[in-house]
Structures are given as C-alpha cells and as structure tokens.
C-alpha positions in Angstrom: -179.6 35.2 4.3 -178.7 34.5 0.7 -174.9 34.0 0.5 -174.9 32.1 -2.9 -173.1 34.8 -5.0 -170.4 35.3 -2.4 -169.8 31.6 -2.1 -169.3 31.3 -5.8 -166.9 34.2 -5.9 -164.9 32.8 -3.0 -164.7 29.2 -4.1 -161.3 29.1 -5.9 -159.7 31.1 -3.1 -161.0 28.6 -0.6 -159.7 25.7 -2.5 -156.2 27.3 -2.7 -156.2 27.9 1.0 -157.1 24.3 1.8 -154.2 23.2 -0.5 -151.9 25.7 1.3 -152.7 24.2 4.7 -152.7 20.6 3.6 -149.2 21.1 2.0 -147.7 21.3 5.5 -146.9 18.0 7.1 -148.3 18.6 10.5 -148.0 15.2 12.1 -146.9 15.6 15.7 -143.2 15.2 16.1 -140.5 15.7 18.7 -140.7 19.1 20.4 -138.4 21.9 19.4 -137.7 25.3 21.0 -140.9 27.3 20.6 -142.6 24.3 18.9 -144.1 22.1 21.6 -145.5 19.5 19.1 -142.7 19.7 16.5 -142.1 21.9 13.4 -145.1 20.8 11.3 -148.0 21.6 13.7 -146.4 24.9 14.5 -146.1 25.8 10.8 -149.7 24.8 10.1 -151.0 26.9 13.0 -148.9 29.9 11.8 -150.2 29.4 8.3 -153.8 29.4 9.4 -153.3 32.5 11.5 -151.5 34.2 8.6 -154.4 33.5 6.3 -156.7 35.1 8.8 -154.5 38.2 9.1 -154.4 38.5 5.3 -158.2 38.7 5.4 -158.1 41.5 8.0 -158.9 39.5 11.2 -157.3 39.9 14.6 -155.3 36.8 15.7 -153.2 35.7 18.6 -150.8 32.8 18.8 -150.4 31.1 22.2 -146.8 29.9 22.0 -147.6 27.5 19.1 -149.8 25.4 21.3 -153.0 27.0 20.0 -154.2 30.2 18.4 -157.4 32.1 17.8 -159.0 34.4 15.2 -161.5 37.0 16.3 -164.3 38.7 14.3 -166.3 41.3 16.2 -166.0 43.3 19.5 -168.8 42.0 21.6 -168.1 40.4 25.0 -170.2 37.4 24.3 -168.4 34.8 22.2 -169.4 32.1 19.7 -166.5 29.7 19.5 -165.6 27.4 16.6 -163.0 24.8 17.6 -160.7 22.9 15.2 -157.2 21.7 14.8 -154.2 21.9 12.4 -152.4 18.6 13.4 -153.0 15.5 11.4 -152.5 11.7 11.9 -149.7 9.8 10.1 -150.4 8.9 6.5 -149.3 5.3 6.0 -148.6 3.9 2.5 -150.6 3.3 -0.6 -151.7 6.9 -1.4 -152.8 7.9 -4.9 -150.6 11.0 -4.5 -148.2 12.5 -2.0 -150.5 13.3 0.9 -148.7 16.6 1.5 -148.8 17.6 -2.1 -152.6 17.9 -2.6 -154.0 17.1 -6.0 -157.4 17.3 -7.6 -158.2 14.0 -9.3 -161.6 13.5 -10.8 -163.2 16.3 -8.9 -161.7 15.1 -5.6 -159.0 17.0 -3.6 -156.6 14.4 -2.1 -154.4 15.1 0.9 -154.0 14.4 4.6 -156.2 16.8 6.5 -158.7 17.9 3.7 -161.4 16.4 6.0 -159.7 16.2 9.4 -159.6 19.1 10.1 -157.9 21.6 7.8 -160.6 21.7 5.1 -163.6 22.3 7.5 -161.6 25.0 9.4 -160.7 26.8 6.2 -164.3 26.8 5.3 -165.2 28.4 8.6 -162.5 31.0 8.2 -163.8 31.9 4.7 -167.3 32.0 6.0 -166.1 34.7 8.5 -164.5 36.5 5.6 -167.7 36.5 3.6 -169.7 37.9 6.6 -167.1 40.6 7.1 -167.0 41.6 3.5 -170.8 41.8 3.4 -170.9 43.9 6.5 -173.3 41.6 8.2 -174.1 42.9 11.7 -173.5 40.3 14.5 -174.1 40.8 18.2 -171.6 38.1 19.3 -167.9 38.0 18.7 -167.0 34.9 16.6 -163.7 33.3 17.6 -162.0 30.4 15.7 -160.0 28.5 18.2 -157.3 26.4 16.6 -155.3 23.6 18.4 -152.1 21.9 17.4 -152.3 18.4 19.0 -155.9 17.3 19.0 -154.9 14.0 17.5 -153.0 13.0 20.6 -153.5 14.3 24.1 -155.1 17.8 23.8 -152.3 19.7 25.5 -153.1 22.5 23.2 -156.5 23.1 24.7 -155.2 22.6 28.2 -152.6 25.3 27.6 -155.0 27.6 26.0 -157.8 27.4 28.5 -156.0 26.6 31.7 -152.4 27.8 31.5 -153.2 31.0 29.5 -156.6 31.2 31.1 -158.4 32.4 28.0 -162.1 32.8 28.9 -164.2 30.0 27.3 -166.9 31.0 24.7 -170.5 30.9 25.9 -171.6 28.7 23.0 -169.5 26.7 20.5 -169.3 24.0 17.9 -166.6 22.0 16.3 -166.7 20.9 12.6 -164.8 17.7 13.2 -167.3 14.9 13.0 -170.4 14.2 10.9 -173.6 16.0 10.1 -176.3 16.5 11.2 -175.0 17.0 14.8 -173.6 15.1 17.8 -175.4 16.4 20.9 -173.8 13.9 23.2 -170.6 12.0 23.3 -170.1 8.9 25.5 -167.5 8.7 28.3 -164.1 7.3 27.3 -162.9 4.7 29.9 -159.6 3.0 29.1 -157.8 0.6 31.4 -155.7 -2.5 31.5 -156.4 -6.1 32.7 -153.2 -7.5 34.0 -152.0 -10.9 35.3 -148.5 -12.0 36.3 -147.0 -14.9 34.4 -144.3 -17.4 35.3 -143.6 -19.0 31.9 -142.5 -17.5 28.6 -145.5 -16.4 26.5 -145.0 -15.0 23.0 -148.4 -13.4 22.1 -149.1 -9.9 20.8 -151.9 -8.1 19.0 -153.2 -4.6 18.2 -151.5 -1.3 18.8 -153.9 1.1 20.5 -156.7 1.3 23.0 -159.0 3.1 20.6 -158.8 0.7 17.6 -160.0 -2.8 17.0 -157.0 -5.0 16.8 -156.5 -6.0 13.2 -153.6 -8.4 13.7 -152.4 -10.8 16.4 -150.1 -13.8 16.7 -148.9 -16.4 19.1 -146.1 -19.0 19.3 -147.2 -22.5 20.2 -145.6 -25.9 20.6 -144.9 -27.4 17.2 -146.9 -30.5 18.2 -150.1 -28.5 17.9 -149.6 -27.8 14.1 -151.9 -30.4 12.7 -154.6 -29.6 15.3 -154.3 -25.9 14.6 -154.7 -26.3 10.9 -157.7 -28.5 11.4 -159.3 -25.9 13.6 -158.9 -22.9 11.3 -162.3 -23.3 9.5 -164.2 -23.3 12.7 -162.3 -20.4 14.2 -162.9 -18.3 11.1 -166.6 -19.0 11.2 -166.7 -18.1 14.9 -164.5 -14.9 14.9 -164.5 -13.8 11.3 -160.6 -13.7 11.2 -158.4 -15.1 8.6 -155.6 -17.4 9.9 -152.2 -18.5 8.8 -149.6 -20.9 10.2 -145.9 -21.3 9.8 -142.9 -22.6 11.7 -140.6 -20.1 13.5 -137.5 -21.2 15.5 -138.9 -24.7 16.0 -142.4 -23.4 17.2 -145.7 -23.0 15.5 -146.6 -19.4 14.7 -150.3 -18.9 14.4 -151.5 -15.5 13.0 -154.9 -14.0 13.0 -155.9 -11.2 10.6 -159.0 -9.1 11.5 -160.3 -5.8 10.4 -159.5 -2.4 12.1 -162.3 0.0 13.2 -162.6 2.7 15.8 -163.1 1.5 19.3 -166.4 3.5 19.5 -167.8 1.1 16.9 -166.2 -2.3 17.5 -169.0 -4.1 15.6 -167.6 -2.5 12.4 -164.3 -4.4 12.9 -163.1 -7.9 13.5 -160.8 -8.3 16.5 -157.7 -10.4 15.8 -156.9 -10.7 19.6 -160.2 -12.5 20.0 -159.3 -14.6 17.0 -156.0 -15.8 18.6 -157.6 -16.3 22.1 -160.4 -18.5 20.6 -157.8 -20.6 18.9 -155.6 -21.0 22.0 -158.5 -21.8 24.2 -159.5 -24.6 21.8 -155.9 -25.9 21.5 -155.6 -26.1 25.3 -151.8 -25.7 25.7 -152.2 -25.5 29.5 -150.2 -23.5 31.9 -150.4 -19.7 31.9 -151.2 -19.3 28.2 -154.0 -21.8 28.3 -155.4 -20.2 31.5 -155.3 -16.7 30.0 -157.2 -17.9 26.9 -159.8 -19.5 29.1 -160.3 -16.3 31.1 -160.6 -14.3 27.8 -163.2 -16.5 26.3 -165.2 -16.7 29.6 -165.1 -13.0 30.4 -164.7 -11.3 27.0 -164.9 -13.5 23.9 -166.8 -12.0 21.0 -168.7 -9.7 23.4 -168.8 -6.1 22.3 -170.9 -4.7 25.0 -169.4 -5.9 28.3 -172.0 -8.5 29.3 -169.6 -11.2 30.2 -167.6 -9.0 32.5 -170.7 -7.5 34.0 -170.3 -4.0 32.6 -173.2 -3.9 30.2 -174.4 -0.4 31.0 -177.1 1.1 28.8 -179.4 4.2 28.7 -182.1 5.7 26.5 -180.0 8.7 25.5 -176.9 6.9 24.1 -177.5 3.2 24.0 -175.1 0.5 25.2 -171.6 0.6 26.5 -169.0 -0.5 23.9 -166.2 -2.9 24.8 -163.1 -3.1 22.8 -159.8 -5.0 23.3 -157.3 -2.8 21.5 -154.1 -4.5 22.5 -152.6 -7.6 24.0 -148.9 -7.8 25.0 -146.4 -9.4 27.3 -144.3 -6.9 29.3 -142.0 -7.3 32.3 -143.4 -10.7 33.4 -147.0 -9.6 32.9 -149.7 -10.3 30.4 -151.7 -7.2 29.6 -155.0 -6.5 27.8 -155.7 -2.9 27.0 -159.4 -2.2 27.0 -161.5 0.7 25.7 -165.1 1.3 26.9 -167.4 4.0 25.6 -169.7 4.6 28.5 -173.4 5.8 28.2 -173.8 9.5 28.9 -176.0 9.1 32.0 -173.3 7.0 33.8 -169.9 8.1 35.2 -166.8 6.1 34.2 -166.3 5.2 37.9 -169.6 3.3 37.8 -168.2 1.2 34.9 -165.0 0.7 36.9 -166.9 -0.8 39.8 -168.6 -3.2 37.5 -165.3 -4.3 35.9 -163.6 -4.8 39.3 -166.5 -6.9 40.5 -166.4 -9.0 37.3 -162.7 -9.7 37.9 -163.3 -11.1 41.4 -162.1 -14.7 41.6 -160.0 -14.5 38.4 -156.3 -14.2 38.0 -156.6 -10.7 36.4 -156.6 -7.3 38.1 -157.6 -3.8 37.1 -154.8 -1.2 36.4 -154.0 2.1 34.8 -157.5 3.8 34.3 -157.7 6.8 32.0 -161.0 8.6 32.1 -162.7 11.3 29.9 -166.3 11.8 31.0 -169.2 12.1 28.7 -170.8 15.3 27.4 -174.5 16.0 26.9 -176.2 19.0 25.4 -180.0 18.7 25.5 -181.8 18.4 22.2 -184.1 21.3 23.1 -181.2 23.7 23.9 -180.8 26.9 21.8 -177.5 25.6 20.4 -178.8 22.2 19.2 -182.2 23.5 17.9 -180.6 26.4 16.0 -177.9 24.2 14.3 -180.5 21.5 13.5 -182.8 24.1 12.0 -180.0 25.4 9.8 -179.0 21.9 8.7 -182.5 20.9 7.8 -183.3 24.1 5.9 -180.0 24.1 3.9 -180.0 20.4 3.1 -183.7 19.8 2.9 -183.1 16.7 5.1 -186.2 17.3 7.2 -186.0 13.9 9.0 -182.5 14.5 10.4 -182.2 14.1 14.2 -179.4 15.0 16.7 -177.1 12.0 17.2 -175.0 10.5 20.0 -171.4 9.5 19.3 -168.8 7.4 20.9 -165.9 9.3 19.4 -164.0 12.1 21.2 -164.2 15.6 19.6 -163.1 19.0 20.8 -166.7 19.4 22.0 -165.5 17.9 25.3 -163.1 20.8 25.8 -166.0 23.2 26.7 -169.5 23.4 28.2 -172.3 24.0 25.7 -170.3 22.8 22.7 -171.3 20.2 20.1 -169.8 18.5 17.0 -171.5 19.9 13.9 -170.3 18.4 10.6 -168.4 18.4 8.4 -169.0 14.9 6.8 -172.3 14.9 5.0 -174.6 11.8 4.8 -173.4 9.8 1.8 -170.0 11.4 1.9 -167.1 8.9 2.4 -165.7 9.3 5.9 -162.0 8.9 5.1 -160.6 10.7 8.2 -157.5 8.8 9.5 -157.5 6.6 6.3 -155.2 6.5 3.3 -156.4 8.5 0.2 -158.3 11.0 2.3 -160.2 13.2 -0.1 -162.7 16.0 -0.3 -165.3 15.9 -3.1 -165.1 19.6 -4.2 -168.7 19.7 -5.1 -169.4 19.4 -1.4 -167.8 22.7 -0.6 -170.7 24.8 -1.5 -173.0 22.9 0.8 -170.4 23.1 3.6 -170.2 26.9 3.1 -174.0 27.4 3.0 -174.4 25.4 6.3 -171.6 27.1 8.2 -172.4 30.6 7.0 -176.0 30.3 8.0 -175.0 28.6 11.3 -172.6 31.4 12.3 -175.0 34.1 11.2 -177.9 32.7 13.3 -175.9 31.8 16.4 -174.1 35.2 16.5 -176.7 37.7 15.2 
C-alpha cells in the first residue's frame, strides 16, 4: 500500500515521541518497590504504554517487567518485540544523552537506535494503520521489555511467570537490515587454575567484549627487556604498550581496541597483548606457566583452533573465540571466555571440545552459561515476506538474509527474527557514545515497517 502521505503527516509527532522516550534515563538500577529494574526502566515502559493509550490502543503492564500494546481482535498474533532499557552512556557526549538534541539533522541521545527509536516507529506505524482503517486478519502486539540489556528477566516474567501466550510469528527491530534469520549459540565459561604465588594481572571487564586494556606487575629487573620487546609485541598483537614503575615493580600495560565478542576480529585483545609479553619475558613460576598455556592454547586465535573447538557449518560459518576478561580471585587465575557457536551445533558439543583441549594442562573448565542458537529457514513465510518488503522498499535487490553472532529478542520466541533497524551505510552507534539517528532515515524505517506489518498481518 501507499503510506507516503500519512508518513509525512506523522513525522514531527514521531520525532517528538522518540525525544520523549529518550529523555528518560532507563539504565537498569537497584530494584525498588514495584520497579524490578529500578525507576528509569519502569518510567520508560510506562511512557511507551501511555503513548499507545493516547493513540487509542489497548495496553497492559505486567508489574513493570514488561508490557504490551494490542491492535486488533484476532486470535492469531503478529508480535513485535523491543525494549525500553538502555546501556550506560559513558563520557564524551556532544550533548546530555538524556536531553536529546537535533544537531545537523541528527537526533542525539541514548536509545535513539537501541531500541526506543525503532519501537516508537513501530508504534506510529500501528497508529497509521489504525487511522487509515486498514483491515488486518491478525492481531498485532508490541511486546516491550525493561531489561533486555542485562539478563532478560522481563521476557521470562512475561512469558513464563505471567504465562502470556506467545505470538505465532514475530520480529524484533533491534539489529540491522536486511534480516537475521539465524543467531549463533552463546557459550560462555571460565578457564580456571589455582595459583600459589602472588600474581597481579587483570584485563577486560565482560565476557561479551574484546578486552581493550590489560596490565601486569613484573620484577623490576625485566624493565629493559620489556622496553626492548615492545616493538615486536605491537607488531604481533596490534596493542600499544606502556611501562612505568609501581611500588618497586614494573607495570606493563597493553592497550587494545574493544569490539563485540561476536566479532572479535574487529577488536584488538589487550589480554592477548599482555600474555604475549609475559610469555616472551619468561618470569617463571605460576605467571610464566600461565602465559605459556595462553599462547599455546589461545594466542591470537579467534576461532578456537588451538583449543580444539574450531566448529564450523555452512549456515553460519565459524565459531568465534573471545577472551573477555582475565583476573586473579581467591587464589585462582581466571579467564572468561565467550564463544559464538555455529547454529547446527549445540553448545554442549563445544564444551566437550574445550574440555578435551584442556586435558594435560593446569586449567579446568568452570561456570558454563548457555544460550542456544536460533534458526528460521530462508524459505519460511516470515523470512521471505520480510525480505520481499525490504527489497521492494529499498530497491536493494541483491540483499540476502544474514546470520549474526549477537543476541536479540528473537531468541525469546520460536519463529522470530531480527529485522532492522540499522540500514546499510547507517552508522551503528548502539552501545557507543554519541548515539544518533539521522532523521532522514525515519521515512525509510516507516515505509519498511508499515509494509512489513501490513503484509504479515493482512
């Protein structure tokens, strides 16, 4: 259908509603009574539901864990999943991230991309369909969570505690176009060894991020050797190194580049940088042995070959291997590992490979966390319909369904895929400072989502 006139009429109202949502600091905080994820996520959820009620839609709030917006009466449901919580902002913003501003045609603010902007677009798409009186055979339900950025308790509460029936078909506008028809398994675990001596070494801060900084304290006698080794280490690892003296010992620092664990090749791992240096300096004892293990079984390897976990399939490619964190805790040295497992394998198959690879070493496997992969066939009604919409609206006739290593709400349901909202060529600033939405992209977003909802629900 031709929605162009209605999109133009609605544009300024849409922008104001995005600003209204983004103005709420919805970073997860300490729970309060009736606010399981803190004040901000609850307020943002209430704001979204209030907007929908102002437009004449039926809404329901599930104890500030999640909510939904309904359009239509049919028993069969098309679901659109999104979230109102956001990640912390950090420093260095061009404006206050919770006082959204338009600068040079770009709307700056935390959440304009992830995920308040896209969900506001989908809500306004429903408003246009309602105002136009477009007949639909399926009920359309916007399902909105309040802690997607952490542990998804919102979806667990909604679907399992409250036992809301899942939609028969769904998408989430929380990734990139054209479409993600499969998402790899997320397999996180720790490699642990006991230590008898004092080790001061740390790097990284999360499983799912390439470690951008690491440091180690070494005997001061290694200072000259370390400084001489820096050019070679930089060439090998890509890290920048610095040295200084701290409490009579040599402090060696490695500076890498952060990236998502699903794409470790886009980053430079500082833990690997430190381990390469320590293995070459050969300090002996526990520290030296640990560095030798690291370089033998991990090193610069990004696909698990050295540890024997190099799984691969035709659908989704190779397993990714990321060291997100290194730390010393309670007499143990711990490496926190993130693998994204090809979709035709179970994470337990990867576990068996890792445990076999550790045989004969000082390290053991501990604390597995598993989220299995999802896969919706390319020839399914859902994928084919959304791909047809995308191609016809954008004229990108060569676009193909993609596989992702990230973890979207598509995993919360069967028959759900990630569909947008980042367009090819659009900067992906989700989770980064100065997150912005180019306002001239809004019309394209609206055209795609309006047509998608219409075709899936008609």
